[in-house]
C-alpha positions in Angstrom: 107.8 -45.2 7.8 108.9 -41.8 6.6 107.3 -42.4 3.2 103.8 -42.6 4.8 101.7 -39.6 5.6 100.4 -39.7 9.2 97.0 -38.2 9.8 95.1 -37.5 12.9 91.4 -38.4 13.4 89.3 -35.3 13.2 85.7 -34.7 14.2 84.5 -34.9 10.6 86.1 -38.3 10.1 84.7 -39.5 13.4 81.2 -38.5 12.5 81.6 -40.1 9.0 82.8 -43.3 10.7 79.6 -43.4 12.9 77.5 -42.8 9.8 79.3 -45.6 7.9 78.8 -48.0 10.9 75.1 -47.2 11.0 74.8 -47.9 7.3 77.1 -50.9 6.8 77.8 -52.6 10.1 74.9 -55.1 9.9 74.6 -55.5 6.2 78.4 -55.7 5.3 80.0 -56.4 8.7 82.0 -53.1 8.7 84.2 -53.0 11.8 85.1 -49.9 13.8 88.8 -49.8 12.8 87.8 -50.2 9.1 85.1 -47.5 9.4 87.7 -45.1 11.0 90.2 -45.7 8.2 87.7 -45.3 5.4 86.2 -42.2 7.1 89.6 -40.6 7.3 90.2 -41.1 3.6 86.7 -39.8 2.7 87.1 -36.7 5.0 90.4 -35.8 3.3 89.2 -36.7 -0.2 92.1 -39.2 -0.5 92.3 -42.5 -2.3 92.2 -45.6 -0.1 94.7 -48.4 -0.9 94.2 -51.9 0.4 94.8 -55.5 -0.4 91.5 -56.3 1.1 89.2 -54.6 -1.5 86.1 -56.7 -0.8 85.7 -55.2 2.6 85.3 -51.7 1.2 83.8 -51.9 -2.3 80.3 -51.0 -1.0 81.3 -47.6 0.5 79.8 -44.9 -1.6 82.2 -42.1 -2.7 85.4 -44.0 -1.7 88.1 -44.0 -4.3 89.4 -47.5 -3.8 92.8 -48.4 -5.3 94.5 -51.8 -5.4 97.6 -52.4 -3.4 100.6 -52.3 -5.8 
């Protein structure tokens, strides 16, 4: 686990998650844990890496990278 960066949820990420849920919960089925993960990446201006790309492609401004 030492190779991973651990981040804490901040107020900006929390608000972004709420905004994402309002925008995508009904239309794309965005779940709360997914919204929090994506919001954290957006608030830190970090790339988001996942095997499950289809669940996040619709998020504007998200730099989505494939899992190696």
